N, C-alpha and C positions, 0 to 999 in steps of 0.2 A: 788435241791440237795445242801447240804451245801458245801461251798467252802472249798477246801483242803488247810489246813494251810501250808504255806511255812516253810521249815526246818529252824530252828533258826541258826544264824551264829555260827560258831565254832571258838574256840580260838587257835592260835598257841602256843603250850606249849614248843616246842623244835625244833631246826633245827640242824641236825647233818651232818657234812661233811663226805663223803665217805673216806675209808681208802686209796684208790688208787688215784693217780693224775688224774684229769679230770673226776672222777667218779661223779655220781649223788648225789645230796644233799637230805637227807631225811627230810621230813616235818611232824611233829606230831601235830595233832589237838586233843584238850581235852585229852591229855595224851596217845593217840594211834597213831601209824604210819598211815598216810593218803595217801601220794603220794611222788614221787621223782621229782626233777627238776634239770635241768642243772645249774651249778653255775652262769653263767651270768644272767639267768632269775631270780634267787633269789635276786641278787643285783638290777636288773632292776625293779622288782616288789616291792622292799623295804620290803621284808618279814623279820619279827623279832618276837620273842616271845612277846605275849600280844596282837598282832593284831588279829582282827576277820576277818574271811572269810565266805562269803555266799557260798552256793552250786554252784551258777552260777559263782562266781569268781574262785572256785576250778576247775570247768570244763574248764574255759577259760585258766587258767594256764596250765592245762594238755594239751590242744590243742596247746598252744604256745610252750610248751616243745617238743611236737611231731614235730612241724614245724621246731624248732631250730635244733633238732637232725637230721631230714631229710636233712636240708640244709647243715649241717656240713658233713654228709655222701656224699652228692652230690659234695661238694667242694673237698673232698678228692679224689673222683673218677676223677674229672676234673683235679686234680693236677698231675695225672699220664699222661694223654693226653686228648685232646679235645674229646668230644663224641657227638653223635647225640641225639636229644630229645628222640627218641624211645628207643635208647640204654640205656640212663640214666633212663628213666621211668621203663624199665624192671628190672634194677638192684635195684632201690629203692623199687619197689613193693614187693620185697622179704622180706622186713623188715617193711614197712609202708603201711598204708591204702591208698586207691585211692584218697581220698580228700586231705590228707596231701601231697601226691606226686604231685598232680595237683597244689597245692598252691606253693610248692617248685619250680617246673619247671617254673611257672609264675614269681616268684620272680627272678629267675636266668635270665630269658629272659629280664625282665625289667632292670636288671643290666648289660645286654650285655654279660653275661657269658655263654649263651646257644643260639646258632645260627646255624641252619643246613646249611646255605650257607657258613658260615665261616668254619664249620666242613668239608664240602665237599671240600673246597679249601685246607684245611690242609691235608686231606687224599690223594688228587691227588698229591700235592707237595711232600708229604712224599714218595709216591710210585715212583714218577719220580726220586727222589734223591737217594733212598736206594734200591728199588726193582722194577725196571721198568716193567710195564705190559701193555697189550693192552688196548685201550680205552674201548672196550666192557667189559673186565673183571673188570676194575676199576669202571665202571658204575654199574655193577652187584654187586660188593662189597658194594657200597653205598646204593643200593636198599635193600640189605640184612640187612643193619644197620638201615633201616627205613627211609632213606632220600627220600623225594618225587621224583617222576619220573622226573619232570621238573627241579628240582634243580640238581639231579644227571646228567642229560643229559647236562645241561648248564656247569657244572663244568668240564666235560671232553672234551668239545668242544675245538678244536685246538690241541688236542693230535695227533701227527703223529706216526702211528704204526711203520713205517719203522725206524724212528729215535729211538723210544723206544726199538725196538727189537735189534738194534745195541748196545745201551747202556747196555741192559740186557746181550747180548752175550759177550761184553767186560768184564763184571764182572765175567763171567763164564770161560773165557779163561785160567786163571791160573790153573784150575783143569783139563784142557784138553791137557796138554803138553805131548809130546812124543807119541801121539796116531796116529795110521794109519788113512788114509782118511775115511774109512768106519766107524770106531769107533768114530772118531771126529764128523762126520755128524750125526750119530745116537744119540749120547749123547746130542749134542747141540740142535738138532731138538726136542728131547723129553723135554729138559729144556724150550725151547721157547714155546712149545705147552702147558705146564703146566701154562704158564703165559698168555695164552689166545690169542696168535697170530694166524692169519690165515695161511693156508698152503703156499700160495703164498709168504707171507712175510717171513715165516720161510725159505723157499727154497732159496730166494735171500740172506737172512742174513747169512745162513750157507755157501753158496758159497763165499760170500764176506769175511767172517771171515777165511775160509780155505785158500783162495788166499793170504790174508794179512799175515796169520801165516806162510804158506808155503814159501811165498816170503821172509819174514823176516829171516826165518831159512836158506834159500838158500843164502842170502846175508851174514849171519853169517858164514856159511860153507866156502863161497868163501873167506872171509877175513882171516879165519883161515889158508887157504891153500896158501895164498900169501907169497912169500919168504920175510923174514925180511931183511932190509938193513944191509949191512956189511961195 
């Protein structure tokens, strides 16, 4: 069989910047639009009118552009908060092919920007500080985000549910003022249950919070009733 002739190189005849800031740059070959590139890649590849590009070079530029745009998208997502590898992969696959996403994740891991162990620590610390939950529930949340079982389990080791339940309850107390004992217990117990705490932990925490709250109110009432010095 005769060898198939390789396509001849094509010449860049024009490079047009997009109308919007940060938009893709249009590259024209032999007078016709051929492909678009991110502005940094145009400079990096030193593209200018008059330069010739082979078909292989065009395909490589297109692949490089996909990787660049995928990486930029990943960095924007990570700018909001740390994410697990599985979480980031799922978001990127909505816009990019599997090969591009895989290369993007590998690049981020090599740069230390994607690390499931670091993400698990962040998630635990965030929960501890702003929305205390049971060790079991935090571990389950991590598993749902694609973190490996051993990493999730290691990240929650050392969490004391009793202490976490008390911190969670203390954050809720301001919404439970002026309630009778039954209403107080019912609402606080339901709140702690939604945060994954076991029945025994909930019961002890509710009793403790009620005693502390009732005791504080009793002291306040007592002080208000004391005669003022004359």
